[in-house]
C-alpha positions, 0 to 999 in steps of 0.5 A: 534464100530469102531472109526471114522477118525477125520478130520480137515477142512480148508475152502477157501478164502472168506468162513468160517467154517459154509459155508464150512460145508454146501458146503461139506454136501454131502461128510459128509453124504457119509462118516458119518460112517467113518469120523468126520469132524471138521470145523474151521474159519480163523482168518482174515476178508476180503471184498467180491469180487465185483460180490458177492456184486451184489448177495443176501448174507446170513447175516451169511456169514462171509468172511474170509481168511487165509492170504492176498497177497495185502497191502490193505488186499486183496487176489489173488492166481494167482499173485506172491506176497512178502506179506503173511500178517496174515499167521503166525497168522493163523498158531499160531491160528491153532496150538492152535485149534489143541491143544484144539480140537485134535488130528486129523487123517487127514487134508482137505483143499479147495482152499486157505485152500488146499494151507495152508494144503499143507504148513502145511505138509511141516512145520510139516516135518521141525518140525515147526508145531506140529501135527500128521496128517496121511493123507491130502486131497487137493481139488482145491488146489495150490502151493502158489505164495507168495515169503515167502512160496517158500522155503517150496517147496524144500521138498517132502511129504510122507503122503498119499494124495488125490488130487481133482480137476476139469477139468473145474476149471477156478479159480484154473486151474488143472495145478496148482493143478497138480503142487502141487500134484507133491510134494506128494510121495503117491498121489491119484487123483480124477479128475472131469469134473466140476469147483471150488467146492467140487464134491460129485456125484456118480461118485466120491463116490467110490474114496472117500470111497476107500481113507478114508476106507484105512486111517481108516484101517491104523488108526486101524492097528496103534492102534493095534500095539501101 
């Protein structure tokens, strides 16, 4: 039996690993013969947005963030900030998680988790983060506007990458995802007409399968050559 790809998944801000697992259920089922997904929860708590408080919230929903941009432990991706409180702690947390649960073949991130996944790629290139990812998938992701992070975007990333974003996304607009994509030399694009979510309808199925099958083939070739 062919060995599956092991993929580490990073959720968005105000999600957790459990919720992200649920929100990617269609993707997991589609790729069940190719990928094994592992979901991790960010180490920092964050308050829900005011409009979320007006909705019925699942008691199991654990609002989490990978870092804060405000002095009052808030997070906004759209505004430049000199603050990235909790970012270094999240990196150390993930280093230990990968050491305990890895190795992983690929890294997948959504929204803030996608921004973090991209930053980890830059850190790996600088030998400031130890991991051996063979590919990265960035969904609704963006270039961080935190001042401490801007130094990393001077490099180019050669890892194969799949960039997924919605034409109708008004949370992370497509131009922000396209800007991040420009730093990746082997970028493949999966655009959809929707908003800020992980798309997985029949229109996207072929693109997902093509990318992940290519990554699985690459893994098998590397294994044969080792």
